[in-house]
N, C-alpha and C positions, 0 to 999 in steps of 0.2 A: 456395759455389755461385754466389752473386751478388756476389762480392767486387768485381769490376770496376764493377758498377753502384753499389754502396755507396761505393766510393772516389770515383767520379765525383761522386756527390751531395755527399759530404763536402768534397772538395777544390774542385770547380768551383762548384757551386751555392751552398754555404753560405759562400763567401768574401765575396760581395757582400752588403751589408746589404739591398738591395732584394729580391734573390732569397730571402734568409733570411726576410724579412718576408712575402713571398708564400707560402712554404712553411708558415710558422706560421699565417698567416691561412687557408690552405686546410684545414689540419688542424683549426683551431678551428671553421671553418664546417661541416666534416663532423660534428664533435661536436655542434654546435648543431642541425644538421639531424636527427641521430639523436634528440636530446632533444625537439625540437619534434614530430616525427612518431613519438613513442615506440612506440605499439602497432604501427603499420604497419611501421616500420623494423625492429623486433625480429622480427616475423613474416617479413619479407623476408630478414633475415640467417639466421633459422632455416631457411627454405626453401633458401637457397643452401648452407648447411652440410649439410642433409639430402640435397640433390641430389648433392653431392660424395660423401657416404658411400654413397648408393644406386648411384651410378656405379661406385664401387669394388667394391660387392657384386656387381653384375652382371658386371663384368669377372672377378672371382674365381670366380663360379659358372658362367660360360659353359662349355659342354661343349667338350672338346678335339676338334679335327678329326683324322680318321684319314686317313693317306695311302692313296690308292687303290693297289691292287696293280698292278704292271707286267704288262700282258698278255703281253709278250714274254719274261718271266722264265722260263717253262717251256721255251722254245726255246734257252736259253743252253747253250752247250757246257760240259761239265764239264772242269775242269783235270785232266790225267793225273797220277796220283800216282806218283812215282818212289820205289821202295824200294831 
């Protein structure tokens, strides 16, 4: 699905040592942020996951819309039947 993005990251971004170090530092700082703000970050992640599942539930349980009947359908000519 995201093969192009993954290949771009692996080939272009991870080649240079500076960019590799930047990516690794970003991942490490995100992990440290989650550890430092443990109760709040876990609640925030739980809310984000719950919102995604709630959104999927609402989409699946939404009532189907019915097409309005064409008011001119009763005036349509019938095709002659050839026997």
